[in-house]
C-alpha positions as semicolon CSV with decimal commas, in nm:
position;residue;x (nm);y (nm);z (nm)
1;M;-0,643;-3,880;-7,206
2;K;-0,798;-3,551;-7,103
3;Y;-0,832;-3,499;-6,728
4;A;-1,098;-3,253;-6,617
5;H;-1,062;-3,316;-6,243
6;V;-0,742;-3,322;-6,038
7;V;-0,755;-3,424;-5,671
8;W;-0,466;-3,372;-5,429
9;I;-0,453;-3,540;-5,089
10;W;-0,176;-3,425;-4,855
11;M;-0,039;-3,624;-4,566
12;E;0,225;-3,517;-4,314
13;N;0,588;-3,554;-4,215
14;K;0,689;-3,896;-4,341
15;P;0,998;-3,985;-4,544
16;V;0,941;-4,247;-4,809
17;G;1,072;-4,536;-4,599
18;S;0,810;-4,475;-4,330
19;V;0,531;-4,559;-4,573
20;M;0,650;-4,746;-4,880
21;G;0,720;-5,106;-4,787
22;S;0,582;-5,057;-4,438
23;S;0,346;-5,314;-4,291
24;N;0,167;-5,022;-4,124
25;A;0,053;-4,890;-4,463
26;P;-0,108;-5,185;-4,643
27;Y;-0,359;-4,975;-4,836
28;E;-0,102;-4,721;-4,954
29;N;0,134;-4,993;-5,073
30;A;-0,144;-5,180;-5,251
31;L;-0,251;-4,853;-5,416
32;A;0,104;-4,787;-5,533
33;S;0,128;-5,133;-5,688
34;Q;-0,208;-5,094;-5,862
35;C;-0,138;-4,742;-5,985
36;G;0,176;-4,528;-6,021
37;R;0,450;-4,426;-5,782
38;A;0,707;-4,146;-5,800
39;D;1,029;-4,302;-5,671
40;D;1,233;-3,979;-5,655
41;Y;0,989;-3,717;-5,523
42;H;1,106;-3,453;-5,278
43;A;0,960;-3,182;-5,058
44;I;1,083;-2,826;-5,107
45;S;1,163;-2,725;-4,751
46;N;1,081;-2,757;-4,383
47;P;0,851;-2,704;-4,197
48;S;0,503;-2,764;-4,341
49;L;0,376;-2,429;-4,466
50;P;0,646;-2,348;-4,725
51;N;0,567;-2,675;-4,900
52;Y;0,195;-2,603;-4,920
53;L;0,272;-2,259;-5,063
54;A;0,524;-2,393;-5,313
55;A;0,273;-2,644;-5,445
56;T;-0,009;-2,392;-5,478
57;G;0,178;-2,070;-5,560
58;G;0,502;-2,175;-5,727
59;S;0,702;-2,010;-5,447
60;T;0,759;-2,030;-5,074
61;F;0,716;-1,648;-5,072
62;G;1,006;-1,631;-4,829
63;V;0,807;-1,816;-4,563
64;S;1,016;-2,040;-4,341
65;D;0,778;-2,106;-4,051
66;D;0,425;-2,231;-3,981
67;A;0,271;-1,902;-3,867
68;G;-0,089;-1,825;-3,959
69;P;-0,239;-1,598;-4,225
70;S;-0,227;-1,298;-3,992
71;S;0,154;-1,321;-4,008
72;H;0,175;-1,411;-4,377
73;R;-0,058;-1,201;-4,591
74;L;0,039;-1,329;-4,933
75;S;-0,054;-1,109;-5,227
76;G;0,095;-1,347;-5,483
77;E;-0,092;-1,557;-5,736
78;S;-0,203;-1,913;-5,667
79;I;-0,356;-2,201;-5,856
80;F;-0,681;-2,119;-5,678
81;G;-0,681;-1,768;-5,823
82;Q;-0,584;-1,901;-6,165
83;L;-0,886;-2,129;-6,159
84;D;-1,114;-1,844;-6,054
85;S;-0,984;-1,629;-6,341
86;A;-1,028;-1,914;-6,588
87;G;-1,386;-1,978;-6,479
88;K;-1,295;-2,321;-6,346
89;S;-1,404;-2,462;-6,011
90;W;-1,198;-2,547;-5,706
91;R;-1,265;-2,661;-5,354
92;A;-1,048;-2,728;-5,053
93;Y;-1,199;-2,993;-4,826
94;V;-1,041;-2,945;-4,484
95;E;-1,109;-3,200;-4,212
96;S;-1,214;-3,062;-3,870
97;M;-1,204;-2,699;-3,986
98;P;-1,459;-2,513;-3,768
99;G;-1,600;-2,303;-4,053
100;N;-1,530;-2,195;-4,409
101;C;-1,179;-2,057;-4,470
102;A;-1,088;-2,053;-4,100
103;T;-0,773;-1,845;-4,054
104;S;-0,685;-1,958;-3,700
105;P;-0,587;-2,310;-3,591
106;K;-0,819;-2,510;-3,369
107;S;-0,683;-2,857;-3,306
108;P;-0,713;-3,097;-3,478
109;Y;-0,750;-2,836;-3,756
110;A;-0,419;-2,678;-3,861
111;V;-0,444;-2,364;-4,073
112;K;-0,080;-2,416;-4,178
113;H;-0,209;-2,709;-4,384
114;N;-0,477;-2,498;-4,555
115;P;-0,290;-2,282;-4,808
116;A;-0,596;-2,113;-4,961
117;A;-0,641;-1,921;-4,635
118;Y;-0,309;-1,737;-4,688
119;Y;-0,368;-1,574;-5,027
120;T;-0,521;-1,231;-4,970
121;A;-0,661;-1,201;-5,323
122;L;-0,867;-1,513;-5,257
123;R;-1,057;-1,395;-4,952
124;A;-1,408;-1,398;-5,104
125;S;-1,342;-1,712;-5,305
126;C;-1,189;-1,883;-5,002
127;E;-1,500;-1,811;-4,796
128;E;-1,704;-1,991;-5,060
129;N;-1,477;-2,274;-5,169
130;D;-1,257;-2,359;-4,868
131;V;-1,497;-2,579;-4,673
132;P;-1,505;-2,834;-4,391
133;L;-1,454;-3,185;-4,526
134;A;-1,744;-3,339;-4,331
135;G;-2,058;-3,350;-4,540
136;N;-1,911;-3,162;-4,836
137;L;-1,665;-3,415;-4,976
138;D;-1,903;-3,709;-4,941
139;R;-2,178;-3,516;-5,117
140;D;-1,959;-3,400;-5,405
141;I;-1,820;-3,751;-5,459
142;T;-2,164;-3,910;-5,454
143;N;-2,322;-3,648;-5,680
144;G;-2,036;-3,646;-5,928
145;T;-1,976;-3,278;-5,862
146;L;-1,606;-3,275;-5,776
147;P;-1,451;-2,947;-5,889
148;S;-1,181;-2,906;-6,151
149;F;-0,930;-2,897;-5,866
150;A;-0,982;-3,049;-5,521
151;F;-0,737;-3,002;-5,234
152;I;-0,805;-3,250;-4,954
153;T;-0,652;-3,181;-4,612
154;P;-0,691;-3,442;-4,335
155;N;-0,678;-3,325;-3,976
156;L;-0,371;-3,355;-3,753
157;C;-0,453;-3,714;-3,663
158;S;-0,573;-3,846;-3,997
159;D;-0,270;-3,700;-4,178
160;T;-0,034;-3,890;-3,939
161;H;0,116;-3,568;-3,801
162;N;0,000;-3,663;-3,451
163;C;-0,119;-4,020;-3,509
164;S;0,025;-4,338;-3,653
165;V;0,092;-4,431;-4,014
166;R;-0,166;-4,707;-3,974
167;T;-0,429;-4,452;-3,868
168;G;-0,360;-4,250;-4,182
169;D;-0,363;-4,561;-4,397
170;K;-0,713;-4,650;-4,277
171;W;-0,832;-4,293;-4,341
172;L;-0,693;-4,301;-4,693
173;A;-0,848;-4,641;-4,760
174;E;-1,189;-4,499;-4,675
175;W;-1,169;-4,176;-4,872
176;I;-0,972;-4,282;-5,177
177;S;-1,200;-4,583;-5,218
178;K;-1,498;-4,346;-5,214
179;I;-1,339;-4,121;-5,477
180;L;-1,248;-4,413;-5,705
181;G;-1,600;-4,552;-5,672
182;G;-1,765;-4,219;-5,749
183;P;-1,906;-4,107;-6,084
184;N;-1,631;-3,855;-6,156
185;Y;-1,353;-4,112;-6,141
186;R;-1,560;-4,377;-6,315
187;A;-1,611;-4,133;-6,605
188;G;-1,239;-4,165;-6,674
189;D;-1,144;-3,798;-6,647
190;T;-1,027;-3,772;-6,285
191;M;-0,680;-3,820;-6,139
192;V;-0,575;-3,836;-5,775
193;V;-0,233;-3,748;-5,636
194;L;-0,145;-3,861;-5,285
195;T;0,161;-3,686;-5,146
196;W;0,322;-3,569;-4,822
197;D;0,419;-3,216;-4,729
198;E;0,769;-3,309;-4,609
199;G;0,973;-3,593;-4,470
200;N;1,195;-3,487;-4,185
201;R;1,480;-3,240;-4,163
202;S;1,736;-3,501;-4,262
203;D;1,532;-3,671;-4,536
204;N;1,282;-3,486;-4,754
205;H;1,247;-3,777;-4,996
206;I;0,873;-3,842;-4,963
207;P;0,615;-4,089;-5,095
208;T;0,391;-3,981;-5,383
209;I;0,130;-4,199;-5,556
210;V;-0,057;-4,108;-5,875
211;V;-0,394;-4,269;-5,942
212;A;-0,550;-4,222;-6,285
213;P;-0,727;-4,445;-6,539
214;S;-0,445;-4,412;-6,792
215;V;-0,163;-4,490;-6,548
216;K;-0,023;-4,837;-6,605
217;P;-0,052;-5,049;-6,288
218;G;0,278;-5,072;-6,108
219;L;0,436;-4,780;-6,294
220;R;0,740;-4,645;-6,111
221;V;0,863;-4,307;-6,231
222;T;1,230;-4,233;-6,161
223;T;1,236;-3,869;-6,274
224;R;1,327;-3,640;-5,986
225;L;1,006;-3,456;-5,899
226;D;0,891;-3,217;-5,629
227;H;0,595;-2,997;-5,534
228;Y;0,675;-2,754;-5,816
229;A;0,651;-3,047;-6,059
230;L;0,315;-3,138;-5,909
231;L;0,193;-2,782;-5,960
232;R;0,318;-2,768;-6,318
233;G;0,158;-3,099;-6,410
234;T;-0,173;-2,999;-6,256
235;E;-0,172;-2,662;-6,430
236;E;-0,099;-2,831;-6,762
237;L;-0,388;-3,072;-6,723
238;L;-0,627;-2,791;-6,630
239;G;-0,513;-2,556;-6,906
240;L;-0,336;-2,303;-6,681
241;P;0,005;-2,138;-6,727
242;P;0,280;-2,246;-6,485
243;L;0,329;-2,025;-6,180
244;G;0,668;-1,923;-6,048
245;K;0,915;-2,208;-6,013
246;A;0,668;-2,451;-6,167
247;A;0,769;-2,302;-6,503
248;S;1,120;-2,449;-6,476
249;A;1,020;-2,775;-6,305
250;P;0,964;-3,104;-6,483
251;S;0,596;-3,187;-6,524
252;L;0,450;-3,461;-6,309
253;A;0,183;-3,507;-6,576
254;T;0,446;-3,568;-6,845
255;A;0,643;-3,800;-6,617
256;F;0,334;-4,018;-6,570
257;G;0,226;-3,996;-6,936
258;L;-0,094;-3,807;-6,857
């Protein structure tokens, strides 16, 4: 199965036991049973930002805090830049962001959850492709114009950082249902990965669900995976070379038979 579109959705700060098997997450648990689940998936670090950078750049770039792009001007490569160089499309859909590629937080928008804003080589591309979720994601789903790579960032409430697991579950039920009902997914060449940035400082074993037409319902993958494995698998599917530590990570795509 050839996948032309890869969609990531990132939630916040929940170890696996807070979601999987929880009565507060009925949609997420139903989705896992209907699709595939990574049973041994781990975040890279704490706090949030290093995980977003690891997944998109193959490195934490030495970052160990959540400071904004003015503090972390990253000149390294990213999957966004790889896609630009390959002539492939990408978009980050960021809920509650006040404008394209906003580099300062404005609650409930958190720039630390918007990795494209940190890569200095991306500035022009970020201004074009890093967009507020409202209006843009709905339109691209409906029109069948999802990019090769979509990075979906809920706001600080929807991602359960500041609100309940049940609030996030309802948000996911709305948006994932829209994606799965849209023409891109129905065409059979789109996969969706739902993951979390981190668990907590004592448990970084996090939930991760893979939704794709070729994934056997109820599949449970026991390979130890992490955000580098997610990056490697995505790069493989989109015809890109692995960045940084993704090169030595197992492939999420291989683990799920994609």
